[in-house]
N, C-alpha and C positions, 0 to 999 in steps of 0.2 A: 117351495119346490118339493119338499118332502111329501106334503099332502097331495100335490098333483101327481107325483111319481107313484105314491101309494095307490091313488085312485086308478091310475093306469094299470098297475099290477093286479088290482082287484078285478077290473073289467077283463083283463087278459085271462085271468083264472076262470071267470064266470063263463067264458066261451067254452070251457071244457065240461061244464055241468051236464049238458044233454048227452054227449057221447059216453061220459062216465056213468051216468045213470042207466042208460040202455045196456051197457056192458055189464054193469053190476047186476041188473035184473036177470040177464041171460045166464051169467056165470053162476049166480046163486041157485037158479033153478036146476041147471045141469049138475051142479055139485050134489044136490039132494038126490038126483037120479043116479049119479055115479056111486054115492054112498050105498044106496039101496041095491044097485046093481052089483057092487063089489061084495056086499054081504051075501046076496043070493047066489052069485057065481063063484064065491070063494076066491076072488082074484086080488092078489096084493097089488098088482100093477094098476088095476082099476081103483082100488082104495087109495093108493099113493097119489094117483092123479086127482082123486076127489079131495084128498087132503091139501094138495097144492092149490086146487081150485077154491078150497075153503079160505086159505090165506089170501088168495087173489080177491075173493069176495070181500073179506075183511079190509084188505088194502084199498079196494075201490070205495068201500063205505067210508073209510077214514079220509080218503081223498075228497070225497063229496063233502064230508063234515068240515074239513079244513077250509075248503073254498067258501062254504056258507059262513063259517065263523069269521073268516078274514073280511068278508064283505059287510058284516054287521057291526064293526067297530066304529063308534061315533067319534066326533071331534073332541068330546069331553071325556073320553075314556082314559083310564090310567095306563092303558097299553099304548104308550106313545109311539111305538114302532108297529102298532097293529098286532094282529095275530098271525102274521106270515109264517112264524116259526112252527105253528101247528102243523103245517105241511111237511116240514122236515122231521118233526117228531113222528108223524104218521109213517113216513118212509122208513125211519129207523125201526119202529115197532114191526112194520111189515117184514123187514129183513130178519128180525129176531124170530118171528113166526115161521118164516121159511126155513131157518136153521132147525127149529123144532120139528117140523114136518120131515125134513131130510134125515134127522137123527132117528125118528121113529121108523121110517121106511127101511133104513139100513139095518137097524137092529132086528126088525121083524123079517126082513128079507134073509138075513143070516140064519135065523131060526128055521124059516121055511125051506131054506136050501138044504138043510140036513135031511128033511123028510118032506119033499114037495107034494102038496096036496093036489087032488084033481080039481079042475076048474071047468065051468060051463062056458066053453069058448064062443058059441054062437051068440048068446045074449051079451056076453062081454064085448064082442065085436060091434054089435049094434049100439051099445051105450057109448063105446069109445068113438064111433063114427059121429054120434050126436055131439060129443064133446069137441071133436075136431072142428065141426061146422061152427059151433059157437065161438071157438077161439079164433077162427079165421075172421068172423064178423067183428069180434073185439079188436083184433089186430088192425083192421081197416078203420075202425072208429077212433082208435087212440093214436094212430101213427103220427098224425100231425101235431097233436098236443104234447107228445113225448119229447119233442125238440124244444119245448117252451117251458116245461115245468118238471122239476125233479119228482114231485109227487106223481104226476101223470106218467113220467118215465118209469117209475117204480111199478105202477100198475101195468104199463105196456110191456115191460120186461117179463113180468109174471105171465101175462097173456101169451107171450112168445114161448116161454118155458112150458106153459100148459099145452100150447099147440104141439110142440115137439114131444111132450109127454103123451099126448093123445095118439100121436103117430106111433110112439113106442108101444102103447097098449094095443093098438091095432095090429102091429107086427107080431106081438106076443100072442094075440088071439088067433091070428092066421096060422102061426106055427103050431099052436096047440090044436087047432081045428083040423089041420091037414096031416100032422105027424103024431099027435098025441104026446109030444115031448113035454113032461110036466115041469121041467126046469125053466122053460121059457118065461113063465109068469114071474117067479121070484127074481130071475136075472134081470128082466126088463124093469121090474119094480125097483130093484136096487139101483139100476142104471138111472132111473128118473131121480132118485134121491141124490145120487152123485152129481147129476146135472144141475140140481137146484143150488148146491153149495157155492160155487164160484159166483153165481149171479147174486145170491144173497150177500156175499162178502163185498162185492163191488158196490151194491146199493148202500150197505152199512157204512162203507168207507166214505162215500159221498156225503151221506147224512151227517156223519161224525165230523167231517171236515168243516161243514157249515156250523155245527153246534159249538165247536171249539174256536170258531171265529178265525180260522186260518185264511190267509189270502188266497184268492182263486188260483188254482194250479197253473193256469195259462197266463197269469199276469206277470209281466217283466217289471218287478219292483225297482231294480237298479236303473233300468231304462226310464222308468217314470220319474224317479228322483232326478236323473240327469236332465230330462226335458224341462222339469219345473225349475231347476236351478239355472237353466239357460234363459229363462225369462229376463229381459233387461231390468236391472235393478234388484233382482233377487240375489241375496248373498248366501242364504242357507235354507235348507228344507229339513225339518225335524218333526219329531212326534208323529211319524207317518203310520197310520193304521188303515188297512183295507181289509174288508171282510164281506162275506156274502150273507145278506139278510134272509133271502129266500131265492127260489129259482129265478134267474134272469134279473136279479136286483142286487148289484154290488154297491156298497157304500164305503165312504172314506172320510177320514178326518186327518188334518195335518196343520202344522204351523209353517208360515213362509216369512222369513226374516228379510227385510229389504233395507236399502240405503235410505238415509233420512230424506232426501229430496225426491223420492219416488212417489208417484200417484198410486195409492193403494187400490183405487177402483180399477185402474187398468190392470194391475197385477192380478187382482181377484178375477176379473173377466177372462184374462188370458189363461190362468190356471184352470178355471172351470171348463174352458173350451178344450184344453188339452185332455183333461180327464174324461170329458164326455165323448169327444170325437176320436181320440186315440186309444182310450182304455175302457170305453163303455161304462164309465162310472157317472151316472146321471145325478146321484145324490151325494154331495160332498160338503163337509163342514170345514171351511178354511179360515184360519186365523192369520191375518196379515199384521206383522208387528215390526217396528223399526229395529235396526241392529243394535241400538243403544239400550234396548229393553231386554234385559237378561233374566228377569224373574221367571219367565215362562219356559226358559230353555231347559229341556230335559232329554234324556236319551233312553228309549225303551228298547 
């Protein structure tokens, strides 16, 4: 069952390859345009959006690498759980990069706010409009996959943040173009930096929760134990461990103590049905043991 479920997870991830690759190519291209445009126009808002797009491109590249790596683990590999955690590590590194971009933008924005420079608003507006167009395309490409993969969700959130950032740059460019107000660029640049922080924090929290093997936040552990104890013949449930291996793949292990005259096959089947149908845990390692067998009893 572990092999079958792993194969299903790989195939599910492989469906995201094409939209991820297209989005990666578009974002990387526009990032280079925005870096050049930010330098030429002297726009912090444009440079901050380029920096955000840079981490977006890196995140998309890591997402692609994670999917490819997970799909190439053979049956004889020492990675007995596959390389699914590469996806989570990629999401965590992505969050760290986002924090770095936000810190740079906020520090540079504070410096520029003291003496705001002149910016070339017209080319700044043109480049920001291009960035907005690419982010809308990326949003449409990744929207479906974001609900199925934490890695794709991370890239999707960055695309959304980039989209909003591009809107901010456009507004700053319009203000600068129509009023000549030099504070618009550093203000909106710092605004983009502030906007990045909570999204990076949420992505990091999700990734860390998986890496420390915490139970899924929406899982009712108490209710699950109660339902398993209610199986006829089960007298105790212990050594219960539930964790997330990767996006949409919860796993569990536990011991079920039963009465001496109980058929262990029936108990095993009923317990697996409960975990799969009620708690979306398709891969579970269950040890059924008689109540007179105390050697394995432990409390974690």
